[in-house]
Structure formats: structure tokens, C-alpha cells
N, C-alpha and C positions, 0 to 999 in steps of 0.2 A: 365570625370564626378566622382567625388570621392565618391559619393554616391553609385555608381555601385560597387564598388569594397572596400566595408566598411573594411574587414579585414584587406586588403592589405593597405589601407589608414593608418588605426591605427597603423599596425606594421613599417610602413615607413614614418610616418607623417612628420618627421625632413627633409627627401629627397625631398618633394614636397614644401618645404620651407614655408614661413609665412602662407599661404591659407591652406596647410595640417595640420600644427601644431593647427591654430584656428578652424578648421573643425572639427579635431579629439576632441579637447577640449569640444567644444559645443556637440559634438554627446556623448561624455561619460557622461557630466552633464546631458543630456536629458535622457539618459540611467538610471542614479541614480534617477531621479526624476519620471521615469515612474515604477519604482517597485510598484507592488501591495501591498496595505495595506489592514486593516479590512474593510475600506470602499470602496475599489476600486476593490478586488479580483475576484468578481463576474462579472465583464466586462472583464475578460481574457476569452482566449480559455481554453476549458476542461482540457488540459495537465498543462497548467499554473494554473488553480484553484487547482488540485490535487496537484501540486508541492507546491503552497503556503500553503496549508492545512497541508501537510506532515512537512513543515519546522515549521509551527506553533505549530504542535503538538510535535515536538521535543523540542521547548522551554516552552509551556504552553499546556499540553494535553487537561486540562479540557476547557480552554479558547477557544480551536479549536473547540471542540467539541459543546459548547454553540454557537460558531460562526455558525457552520454548522446546528445545530438545529433550528436556527431562520430562515435559507434560504432553507432548503432541500426540502420542499415542492413546491417550486416555480421551482425546477428544472426538466428536462424531465428525464423519466426513465433511460437513458443510463448515462446521467451525476450523477444523484443520486446515482447509483450502484458504478462508479468510486469513487466518494466522499465518500461514505460507506467504500470501500477497503481502501482508505486512512486513515482511523482510525486504521489500523494495526500498525502503527507508534505512539508509545507511548500507547499502548493498556492497559487498566486496568480494574478492576471489574466495576470502576464507568461508565464506557461506555455501560453496560448491558442493563439498561433500554432503552436506544437509540436504541441500536440494536435489541432489542426484538421488539421495534415498527416497527423498519424498516424491520424486518423478516416477519411482517404481510401487508407489503405493495401490493399493486394491481398488481405491476410489478414483473414477475419472476425474471429479471435480479436483481433487488434491494433485493428480498427474498434471493436469492442465495447468493449475496455478503455479506448480513447481518449474513446468517447462516455460511458462511465461516469463517468471522471475529470471529462470537461467539464462534465457535468451536475451537478458540485458547486461550481462556479463560476458565483456569481450573475451575472446578468446575459447569460449565453451563452444561445443558441438550445436547445442541450441542456437546460439548467437549466429554462427556460421550458416547454419542451414536457414535461418530467418533472412540474413544477409542475402544469401544467394536466391532465395524465394524473390526477393523485393528487387535485387538489382537486376533480374531477368525482366522486370517490367519498367525500368527507368531508362529512357533512350536522351542522349544527348547529342545535339547538332549545333551546327553554325550556320545561320540564316541571315544574309544581309549583315555580315559583320557582328551578328548578334548571338551570344548564346543561347540555345533553347533547350531547357529540360522539361521531358514531358514524363508523365507517368500513364503507361497504357495498361489497364485493366483487363482481365479476361472478361469475356461475355457473360459467364456465370459467377461474376463476382459476388460474393456474399459475406466476405470477411473484411468488416472495418478496421482491422488492427492492420490489415495490409498498408493502409493508407498512413496510419501514424508511422508504421516500421519504415515506409519509404520516404517519409521526410527526415527519419532520423539518417536514412542511408544517403539521402541525396544533399544533406546540409553540407558535408565538405566538398561537394562539387559546387554548390552555391558561393562558399567562401573563395572557392579558386579563381573565380571569375574576376 
């Protein structure tokens, strides 16, 4: 059964003779025809939708956002949150109005995703709040003619994104040394 061992058949199609070569060629042709496009991407599973949107964002960020805006309300909350996170690829200030709309969504997961993405755009309120939060934990000092930058986390530290954010905020300090 050639279909049962697809990867093996593709690798060794010639070893299976004429039938293996024909089956492999048909399968590869079908795979090329089944790739999602702007009209079929919503029929895919969530991981494929997200991958398609990210790919589309790399080529045409605005077009991909418009594509998402047209269908986002028809998606369940978990899918909406993942698709909003896909906007991180090719993120720009033009995405702010849409992300702010998503930040007011009924579902907490969508609001969280939108605020997370908004927090990556310099100049937004979410970015400034994130910056202030992290900057309050960064301490810079000079000890024995050496610059020391430390991150002081609160005792009740439970949010791992603070460390990532702190590194992003502290990076300009490192470059200035």
C-alpha cells in the first residue's frame, strides 16, 4: 500500500517501478494544488491558517491584515487569538487600529493576544506600560569601573514575559557601554 508509507514511497519511488513513480508524481501534483490561498485558507486547521497568515504577512502585511479583518469575527476565540498573534510577523503601526479593536474583544484570550502584540509597537500605550513595568526592575550601576546591569524581580514573580521584556528594554543600555 503506497499511501500508507507516503514519505518512503516519495524517497524511493523509482525502486517501486512505474507504479511508484506515477503515484509519487500524482501525489506531488495534488499537494501543489491543495496549498491554501486567499479563498481556501479558512478551510484549513488552525495551525495551517496561522502559517498561511504569517506567510502572507511576510509578502504583504497590509493585505494579510485586511484578509484577517474580513473573517476574524467568524472565528472562535481560540482561533481568533492565534490569528491575532500571527500579526507579529510584519508588524507595523498600520496594525494598531485593528489590534486596538481586538483588545476590546469579549474573549480574554483575544484581548491578551492583542495587547501582547500591541506591546511590541513602539509608541503605543501597551508598549509604554510594558516599558515602565520592566524599567522599574532594571538597575544600572558602576562598580570598580565596570558597568553592572541587574534585573531585580519581585518575590512574587510569576510572569516569564517580564524577563523577555526586560532584555528588550535593557539592550540599548548594553550597546551604550
